[in-house]
N, C-alpha and C positions, 0 to 999 in steps of 0.2 A: 347530187340529182338537180337539172336546169328543166326551169319551164318556158317556151316560147310560147310566144302568144302574138297574134294577127289578128289582128280586126280588118277585115276583108268586107270589101264594099265590090258587089258585083254588077253591071254594068244590066240595065233596067230589060226586064227580056231577056237574056239568058244562064237565070237560076237551072235551069232544066240541062243544060250544056257545060256547069260548070262542074255540076255536079256530079253529071256523066265522066268529065273529063276528071277531077277528081279521084275516080274509082278504081280509074287504070293510074294514076300518079303517088298513088298511094302506095300503091306497089313499092313506088321507087323509094320512097320515102326511109319506108320499112324496112327494106333491104342496104341501110347504110349503119359502118360501122358509130358504135355510142348512140345509135337509135334506141328508144325503149318503148314508147307507146305516141298515139296520138287519137285526140277525135277532131270533129271538126262538126258544129252546134250549128244552126239557123236561125236567125235571128226570128222571135213573132211579129214583133212590134215595128220590122222598117225592112222590105222588102228589098233581097237580094243582097240582104249582110248579114256576115257568118264569120265564130269566131272559130280560127284553127289552135290547136293548142299540142304543143310537140313537147313528149319530153327526152332531151337526153343528158348523155353523162356529165357531159363539160359544154361549154357556149362554144369553144372547139372543135368538138364535136361537128354543131350545126355551122358554125359561120368557116372554120378552113375543111371539116372531112364533107361535110355536107357543098356547100356552096361552090368551093371552088375542085368539085370534081365533075367528070363529061355524065355520071348521070343528072346532076343539077340544069343540065341544059337541056335533055327532055323536056324534067318537071316546070324550066321557065316555058317553054314551046305549046306544053300540053295546058299552061294557065293562067300566065300574066295576059296575057291577052283580054282576057272576062273580067280586070281590077280598074277602075274607076273613081278614084284616085288611087295612087296604088300605094298599097300599106305597109306602114309601119310595123317593124316587129318588136319584139321586149322581151328580154331574157328577164326570169325570176327564180328566185330561189328561197325556201321552205324556211318560214323566220315557229325556230324552234319555242314551245315554250311549257314541254311535258312531251312526253314518251306520244301518248295518239291526241287525236282531234279528244277525245274526252277528257284528259286533264287536264284543271286547268294552271296554271302557272301563279306562284305569287304577285308577277310585276300586272296579272290582267286585273 
């Protein structure tokens, strides 16, 4: 599983419209092959800042499957005009130290 993380800065005064557009856009991303789940978090300290986390089967599911799909064009149309600056997107993988978060590996 891969975690995509994007820090989104929404233009001043556009948060309500962005959240409304995201309600529509999330149906697009959740229908994609390789998609697992997502969450959108609103920053409490910085107005207009959001963190988008999307779980994918692989980087290719995001980069090739989603970003090169016709559905991505609608996603882009709905959301990209809200961002200033345009966000950087990064992919992360879990670092396994034990069977679950309660286990502590000897490396810790």
